C-alpha positions, 0 to 999 in steps of 0.5 A, a space after each residue: 499499501 501506498 503511503 498516499 493512499 494511508 494518507 487519503 483514507 486517514 484524511 476520510 475518515 477524519 472526515 466522516 467523524 466529523 460529519 457524524 460529530 455535526 450530526 450530532 450537534 444539529 441533533 441536539 439543537 433539533 432535538 430542543 428545538 422540536 422538543 423531542 426528547 428522544 432525539 435530544 436524549 440519543 446523542 449522548 452515551 447513557 454516563 455522559 455527564 453535562 456541565 451547563 454553568 450554573 443551570 445545570 450539572 449532573 448526568 445526562 439522564 437528569 440533564 434531560 429531564 431539567 431542559 424538558 421539564 421545568 426550563 422548557 416549561 417557562 418558554 415557549 419557542 426555541 431555535 438554535 443556530 450552529 455557527 462555528 465547529 472545530 473538532 480534533 480526532 484521535 482514534 476513538 476519542 474526539 473534543 470539540 468546541 461549538 460556538 452556538 447562538 440560541 433564541 428562546 421565546 420567554 414565557 415570563 413577563 417582562 421577557 419576550 424575547 431571550 437572545 445568547 451567544 454559547 461555546 459548548 466543549 464537548 469531549 465525544 467518543 466512539 463506543 463499538 462503532 457509535 459516536 456520541 458525547 461523553 461529557 459537554 461544558 458550555 459557557 455564555 459569552 453574551 446574553 439579549 432580554 428583548 421585547 417582542 413586536 408582535 407588529 411584525 408577525 403579520 403583514 408583508 412578512 407574515 409567516 406562520 410561527 414553528 412549533 414542537 414536537 409532531 405540530 411542527 411543519 417539518 414534520 409534514 413536509 419531511 417526512 424523512 425527517 421523524 421524531 426520534 433517536 439519531 441514526 
């Protein structure tokens, strides 16, 4: 086997792993935004640990309960946008720094919308040929609360609002994106 073909195989492997890690990050965001608990949970190993700053620190099962329990009960809608992704892979372990902008339509008095920038530092592992998150730590770069301009929801820029769960239009328009765990 030539040196070049060995380098090519290594490069292709690296790209496939990075794509899988990207898919995990997309599933994390979609799971929250669509309120798909099963999808959200599926990006983590059973023994994973989440450090969400002062908001939550602990095992993944408790984190999922916290997200889909009390935390989301005060939020009408969310949208998470992944901006920058940087991954480093070393055998069956990888690390990633993910920059994300989060939007939350809040159900609290005096706060209509919350925008925040978050960076997550994830440690991934490949176990039995499956890559998932083993540990994640998140820090906030900034946060802004603003009133919602209801007038902008109609008129020339009118568009239906997104929903969560099976009520979201994506499940009608994109049947390949059915609810449930990541492949």
